[in-house]
Backbone and ligand atoms as CSV (ligand in chain L), in Angstrom:
chain,resi,resn,atom,element,x,y,z
A,1,MET,N,N,0.850,-1.200,0.000
A,1,MET,CA,C,0.000,0.000,0.000
A,1,MET,C,C,0.886,1.252,0.000
A,2,ASP,N,N,0.484,2.216,-0.805
A,2,ASP,CA,C,1.274,3.444,-0.947
A,2,ASP,C,C,1.029,4.452,0.177
A,3,ILE,N,N,-0.103,4.306,0.828
A,3,ILE,CA,C,-0.477,5.311,1.828
A,3,ILE,C,C,0.203,5.022,3.152
A,4,LYS,N,N,0.653,6.101,3.746
A,4,LYS,CA,C,1.277,5.963,5.066
A,4,LYS,C,C,0.553,6.839,6.078
A,5,LYS,N,N,0.833,6.563,7.330
A,5,LYS,CA,C,0.283,7.383,8.406
A,5,LYS,C,C,0.673,8.840,8.206
A,6,ASN,N,N,-0.247,9.731,8.544
A,6,ASN,CA,C,-0.046,11.180,8.468
A,6,ASN,C,C,-0.097,11.755,7.050
A,7,ASP,N,N,-0.326,10.901,6.052
A,7,ASP,CA,C,-0.563,11.422,4.710
A,7,ASP,C,C,-1.903,12.157,4.681
A,8,ILE,N,N,-1.973,13.168,3.836
A,8,ILE,CA,C,-3.267,13.804,3.601
A,8,ILE,C,C,-3.876,13.135,2.374
A,9,VAL,N,N,-5.098,12.651,2.536
A,9,VAL,CA,C,-5.732,11.964,1.422
A,9,VAL,C,C,-7.052,12.630,1.057
A,10,LYS,N,N,-7.447,12.403,-0.169
A,10,LYS,CA,C,-8.724,12.918,-0.653
A,10,LYS,C,C,-9.611,11.732,-1.003
A,11,ILE,N,N,-10.850,11.802,-0.542
A,11,ILE,CA,C,-11.791,10.721,-0.818
A,11,ILE,C,C,-12.328,10.869,-2.241
A,12,ILE,N,N,-12.308,9.794,-3.001
A,12,ILE,CA,C,-12.765,9.890,-4.380
A,12,ILE,C,C,-14.073,9.142,-4.624
A,13,ILE,N,N,-14.524,8.390,-3.638
A,13,ILE,CA,C,-15.757,7.605,-3.791
A,13,ILE,C,C,-16.565,7.695,-2.494
A,14,GLY,N,N,-17.881,7.673,-2.632
A,14,GLY,CA,C,-18.725,7.539,-1.446
A,14,GLY,C,C,-19.277,8.855,-0.939
A,15,LYS,N,N,-19.873,8.784,0.258
A,15,LYS,CA,C,-20.594,9.956,0.776
A,15,LYS,C,C,-19.664,11.091,1.168
A,16,ASP,N,N,-18.417,10.791,1.422
A,16,ASP,CA,C,-17.455,11.828,1.784
A,16,ASP,C,C,-16.584,12.242,0.603
A,17,LYS,N,N,-17.023,11.895,-0.591
A,17,LYS,CA,C,-16.269,12.228,-1.800
A,17,LYS,C,C,-15.858,13.699,-1.845
A,18,GLY,N,N,-14.589,13.940,-2.143
A,18,GLY,CA,C,-14.112,15.314,-2.254
A,18,GLY,C,C,-13.532,15.864,-0.965
A,19,LYS,N,N,-13.805,15.163,0.134
A,19,LYS,CA,C,-13.277,15.645,1.413
A,19,LYS,C,C,-11.847,15.151,1.622
A,20,GLU,N,N,-11.153,15.904,2.452
A,20,GLU,CA,C,-9.763,15.545,2.727
A,20,GLU,C,C,-9.536,15.335,4.203
A,21,GLY,N,N,-8.568,14.527,4.509
A,21,GLY,CA,C,-8.248,14.318,5.913
A,21,GLY,C,C,-6.911,13.646,6.069
A,22,LYS,N,N,-6.482,13.621,7.309
A,22,LYS,CA,C,-5.183,13.028,7.612
A,22,LYS,C,C,-5.348,11.554,7.971
A,23,VAL,N,N,-4.453,10.744,7.468
A,23,VAL,CA,C,-4.495,9.316,7.755
A,23,VAL,C,C,-4.015,9.065,9.181
A,24,LEU,N,N,-4.881,8.483,9.986
A,24,LEU,CA,C,-4.530,8.205,11.376
A,24,LEU,C,C,-3.922,6.821,11.534
A,25,ASP,N,N,-4.393,5.920,10.687
A,25,ASP,CA,C,-3.912,4.556,10.817
A,25,ASP,C,C,-4.141,3.803,9.510
A,26,ILE,N,N,-3.326,2.797,9.290
A,26,ILE,CA,C,-3.540,1.971,8.111
A,26,ILE,C,C,-3.559,0.502,8.508
A,27,ASP,N,N,-4.280,-0.257,7.717
A,27,ASP,CA,C,-4.281,-1.703,7.886
A,27,ASP,C,C,-3.862,-2.297,6.548
A,28,ALA,N,N,-2.568,-2.557,6.446
A,28,ALA,CA,C,-2.013,-2.986,5.161
A,28,ALA,C,C,-2.575,-4.342,4.728
A,29,LYS,N,N,-2.844,-5.199,5.693
A,29,LYS,CA,C,-3.359,-6.532,5.361
A,29,LYS,C,C,-4.737,-6.454,4.722
A,30,LYS,N,N,-5.581,-5.618,5.313
A,30,LYS,CA,C,-6.945,-5.497,4.795
A,30,LYS,C,C,-7.052,-4.445,3.707
A,31,GLY,N,N,-5.988,-3.663,3.533
A,31,GLY,CA,C,-6.027,-2.604,2.535
A,31,GLY,C,C,-6.956,-1.472,2.923
A,32,LYS,N,N,-6.972,-1.170,4.223
A,32,LYS,CA,C,-7.875,-0.127,4.702
A,32,LYS,C,C,-7.123,1.015,5.371
A,33,VAL,N,N,-7.738,2.185,5.313
A,33,VAL,CA,C,-7.143,3.343,5.966
A,33,VAL,C,C,-8.175,4.002,6.877
A,34,LEU,N,N,-7.659,4.585,7.949
A,34,LEU,CA,C,-8.509,5.322,8.873
A,34,LEU,C,C,-8.164,6.794,8.720
A,35,VAL,N,N,-9.152,7.582,8.321
A,35,VAL,CA,C,-8.893,8.989,8.054
A,35,VAL,C,C,-9.604,9.865,9.077
A,36,GLU,N,N,-8.859,10.811,9.604
A,36,GLU,CA,C,-9.367,11.690,10.654
A,36,GLU,C,C,-10.631,12.436,10.211
A,37,GLY,N,N,-11.668,12.304,10.982
A,37,GLY,CA,C,-12.887,13.070,10.755
A,37,GLY,C,C,-13.722,12.637,9.568
A,38,LEU,N,N,-13.326,11.563,8.896
A,38,LEU,CA,C,-14.069,11.132,7.723
A,38,LEU,C,C,-14.622,9.727,7.887
A,39,ASN,N,N,-15.714,9.488,7.164
A,39,ASN,CA,C,-16.399,8.208,7.256
A,39,ASN,C,C,-16.801,7.915,8.709
A,40,VAL,N,N,-17.242,8.962,9.392
A,40,VAL,CA,C,-17.592,8.801,10.801
A,40,VAL,C,C,-18.987,8.215,10.965
A,41,TYR,N,N,-19.154,7.510,12.029
A,41,TYR,CA,C,-20.489,7.065,12.391
A,41,TYR,C,C,-20.732,7.433,13.831
A,42,LYS,N,N,-21.972,7.570,14.152
A,42,LYS,CA,C,-22.318,7.963,15.512
A,42,LYS,C,C,-22.490,6.731,16.373
A,43,LYS,N,N,-21.829,6.769,17.481
A,43,LYS,CA,C,-21.966,5.658,18.395
A,43,LYS,C,C,-22.633,6.149,19.665
A,44,HIS,N,N,-23.662,5.443,20.049
A,44,HIS,CA,C,-24.346,5.819,21.274
A,44,HIS,C,C,-23.664,5.142,22.454
A,45,LYS,N,N,-23.176,5.986,23.303
A,45,LYS,CA,C,-22.501,5.469,24.481
A,45,LYS,C,C,-23.515,5.423,25.608
A,46,ARG,N,N,-23.713,4.258,26.109
A,46,ARG,CA,C,-24.704,4.127,27.179
A,46,ARG,C,C,-24.122,4.550,28.507
A,47,PRO,N,N,-24.967,5.109,29.333
A,47,PRO,CA,C,-24.465,5.477,30.670
A,47,PRO,C,C,-24.066,4.230,31.443
A,48,LYS,N,N,-22.934,4.330,32.097
A,48,LYS,CA,C,-22.463,3.174,32.861
A,48,LYS,C,C,-23.089,3.124,34.248
A,49,LYS,N,N,-23.269,4.322,34.784
A,49,LYS,CA,C,-23.858,4.376,36.118
A,49,LYS,C,C,-25.235,5.020,36.050
A,50,GLN,N,N,-25.993,4.774,37.038
A,50,GLN,CA,C,-27.295,5.406,37.115
A,50,GLN,C,C,-27.129,6.907,37.321
A,51,GLY,N,N,-27.939,7.665,36.634
A,51,GLY,CA,C,-27.845,9.116,36.795
A,51,GLY,C,C,-26.899,9.744,35.780
A,52,GLU,N,N,-26.099,8.912,35.103
A,52,GLU,CA,C,-25.181,9.426,34.093
A,52,GLU,C,C,-25.918,9.542,32.774
A,53,LYS,N,N,-25.506,10.520,31.998
A,53,LYS,CA,C,-26.167,10.678,30.705
A,53,LYS,C,C,-25.442,9.879,29.627
A,54,GLY,N,N,-26.215,9.356,28.734
A,54,GLY,CA,C,-25.604,8.695,27.592
A,54,GLY,C,C,-25.098,9.752,26.634
A,55,GLU,N,N,-24.083,9.442,25.844
A,55,GLU,CA,C,-23.642,10.428,24.868
A,55,GLU,C,C,-23.521,9.795,23.496
A,56,ILE,N,N,-23.475,10.675,22.518
A,56,ILE,CA,C,-23.249,10.207,21.162
A,56,ILE,C,C,-21.858,10.657,20.761
A,57,ILE,N,N,-21.035,9.720,20.382
A,57,ILE,CA,C,-19.690,10.100,19.967
A,57,ILE,C,C,-19.486,9.738,18.494
A,58,ASN,N,N,-18.728,10.574,17.838
A,58,ASN,CA,C,-18.420,10.321,16.435
A,58,ASN,C,C,-17.117,9.543,16.321
A,59,LEU,N,N,-17.208,8.408,15.700
A,59,LEU,CA,C,-16.022,7.586,15.527
A,59,LEU,C,C,-15.717,7.406,14.044
A,60,PRO,N,N,-14.476,7.644,13.654
A,60,PRO,CA,C,-14.144,7.395,12.261
A,60,PRO,C,C,-14.009,5.895,12.017
A,61,ARG,N,N,-14.481,5.458,10.879
A,61,ARG,CA,C,-14.401,4.053,10.524
A,61,ARG,C,C,-13.424,3.916,9.358
A,62,SER,N,N,-12.647,2.874,9.366
A,62,SER,CA,C,-11.671,2.724,8.294
A,62,SER,C,C,-12.379,2.435,6.971
A,63,MET,N,N,-11.744,2.830,5.898
A,63,MET,CA,C,-12.335,2.629,4.576
A,63,MET,C,C,-11.315,2.025,3.624
A,64,GLU,N,N,-11.808,1.550,2.501
A,64,GLU,CA,C,-10.927,0.936,1.517
A,64,GLU,C,C,-9.882,1.945,1.043
A,65,ALA,N,N,-8.650,1.514,0.996
A,65,ALA,CA,C,-7.586,2.409,0.534
A,65,ALA,C,C,-7.811,2.843,-0.915
A,66,SER,N,N,-8.530,2.020,-1.670
A,66,SER,CA,C,-8.788,2.360,-3.071
A,66,SER,C,C,-9.810,3.494,-3.209
A,67,ASN,N,N,-10.452,3.851,-2.093
A,67,ASN,CA,C,-11.424,4.952,-2.132
A,67,ASN,C,C,-10.777,6.324,-1.962
A,68,VAL,N,N,-9.494,6.328,-1.687
A,68,VAL,CA,C,-8.815,7.591,-1.453
A,68,VAL,C,C,-7.589,7.738,-2.355
A,69,MET,N,N,-7.210,8.989,-2.561
A,69,MET,CA,C,-5.972,9.269,-3.264
A,69,MET,C,C,-5.124,10.168,-2.391
A,70,ILE,N,N,-3.836,9.975,-2.469
A,70,ILE,CA,C,-2.940,10.822,-1.688
A,70,ILE,C,C,-2.909,12.217,-2.291
A,71,LYS,N,N,-2.960,13.212,-1.400
A,71,LYS,CA,C,-2.809,14.576,-1.871
A,71,LYS,C,C,-1.324,14.927,-1.794
A,72,CYS,N,N,-0.790,15.305,-2.943
A,72,CYS,CA,C,0.633,15.597,-3.017
A,72,CYS,C,C,0.957,16.879,-2.253
A,73,PRO,N,N,1.908,16.829,-1.321
A,73,PRO,CA,C,2.261,18.031,-0.567
A,73,PRO,C,C,3.003,19.059,-1.422
A,74,ASN,N,N,3.483,18.641,-2.576
A,74,ASN,CA,C,4.207,19.571,-3.454
A,74,ASN,C,C,3.272,20.366,-4.358
A,75,CYS,N,N,2.381,19.672,-5.051
A,75,CYS,CA,C,1.516,20.372,-6.006
A,75,CYS,C,C,0.081,20.472,-5.508
A,76,GLY,N,N,-0.233,19.815,-4.388
A,76,GLY,CA,C,-1.555,19.930,-3.804
A,76,GLY,C,C,-2.655,19.192,-4.548
A,77,LYS,N,N,-2.268,18.340,-5.493
A,77,LYS,CA,C,-3.275,17.605,-6.255
A,77,LYS,C,C,-3.351,16.153,-5.776
A,78,PRO,N,N,-4.558,15.607,-5.829
A,78,PRO,CA,C,-4.644,14.179,-5.527
A,78,PRO,C,C,-3.937,13.398,-6.630
A,79,THR,N,N,-3.149,12.449,-6.251
A,79,THR,CA,C,-2.309,11.802,-7.254
A,79,THR,C,C,-2.087,10.332,-6.951
A,80,ARG,N,N,-1.556,9.659,-7.948
A,80,ARG,CA,C,-1.029,8.315,-7.725
A,80,ARG,C,C,0.455,8.450,-7.442
A,81,ILE,N,N,1.022,7.386,-6.981
A,81,ILE,CA,C,2.395,7.435,-6.503
A,81,ILE,C,C,3.281,6.550,-7.357
A,82,SER,N,N,4.448,7.026,-7.631
A,82,SER,CA,C,5.441,6.124,-8.205
A,82,SER,C,C,6.588,5.979,-7.208
A,83,HIS,N,N,7.201,4.844,-7.250
A,83,HIS,CA,C,8.283,4.576,-6.309
A,83,HIS,C,C,9.626,4.654,-7.011
A,84,LYS,N,N,10.555,5.229,-6.319
A,84,LYS,CA,C,11.914,5.243,-6.834
A,84,LYS,C,C,12.827,4.663,-5.790
A,85,VAL,N,N,13.745,3.855,-6.221
A,85,VAL,CA,C,14.701,3.289,-5.277
A,85,VAL,C,C,16.088,3.809,-5.628
A,86,THR,N,N,16.636,4.530,-4.678
A,86,THR,CA,C,17.993,5.031,-4.850
A,86,THR,C,C,18.862,4.359,-3.806
A,87,GLY,N,N,19.681,3.438,-4.245
A,87,GLY,CA,C,20.470,2.677,-3.291
A,87,GLY,C,C,19.541,1.877,-2.406
A,88,LYS,N,N,19.579,2.163,-1.113
A,88,LYS,CA,C,18.708,1.433,-0.197
A,88,LYS,C,C,17.473,2.243,0.160
A,89,VAL,N,N,17.444,3.480,-0.323
A,89,VAL,CA,C,16.337,4.350,0.056
A,89,VAL,C,C,15.217,4.281,-0.978
A,90,LYS,N,N,14.042,3.961,-0.460
A,90,LYS,CA,C,12.873,3.911,-1.339
A,90,LYS,C,C,12.058,5.176,-1.074
A,91,SER,N,N,11.831,5.949,-2.108
A,91,SER,CA,C,11.044,7.158,-1.902
A,91,SER,C,C,9.822,7.156,-2.801
A,92,ARG,N,N,8.854,7.960,-2.390
A,92,ARG,CA,C,7.610,8.055,-3.156
A,92,ARG,C,C,7.628,9.350,-3.953
A,93,HIS,N,N,7.120,9.267,-5.141
A,93,HIS,CA,C,7.076,10.443,-6.001
A,93,HIS,C,C,5.679,10.643,-6.549
A,94,CYS,N,N,5.315,11.903,-6.655
A,94,CYS,CA,C,4.027,12.272,-7.233
A,94,CYS,C,C,4.077,12.013,-8.738
A,95,LYS,N,N,3.003,11.389,-9.269
A,95,LYS,CA,C,2.996,11.124,-10.707
A,95,LYS,C,C,2.671,12.373,-11.514
A,96,LYS,N,N,2.155,13.396,-10.846
A,96,LYS,CA,C,1.791,14.609,-11.579
A,96,LYS,C,C,2.935,15.600,-11.661
A,97,CYS,N,N,3.548,15.921,-10.507
A,97,CYS,CA,C,4.623,16.927,-10.536
A,97,CYS,C,C,5.994,16.292,-10.412
A,98,LYS,N,N,6.027,14.965,-10.227
A,98,LYS,CA,C,7.274,14.207,-10.091
A,98,LYS,C,C,8.042,14.501,-8.809
A,99,GLY,N,N,7.469,15.320,-7.972
A,99,GLY,CA,C,8.157,15.692,-6.740
A,99,GLY,C,C,8.165,14.538,-5.735
A,100,PRO,N,N,9.208,14.463,-4.959
A,100,PRO,CA,C,9.278,13.416,-3.931
A,100,PRO,C,C,8.548,13.833,-2.661
A,101,PHE,N,N,8.035,12.838,-1.952
A,101,PHE,CA,C,7.518,13.118,-0.607
A,101,PHE,C,C,7.524,11.864,0.236
L,1,ZN,ZN,ZN,2.665,16.638,-6.984
């Protein structure tokens, strides 16, 4: 998977299409990403004790990595990634501006 933690991604499919957010976590095995503030669902938290109020909390749910594109920090466009290997260092490059990140 090309996406890493802390990447800014843009959603290209679904109800959050066009929105951007920071990647909080990835699941490389399942090919899923967790993006801050996106694909959230409301979870009703029940009161644990009597007299306590229940609350509704927004939790982000991970989504298919194929639903997002990385936003290039150089040109600011959502892009695909190409990999370059220089010696032992593997770097990612934007396919649009060719810039590394
Ligand atoms: Zn770029």
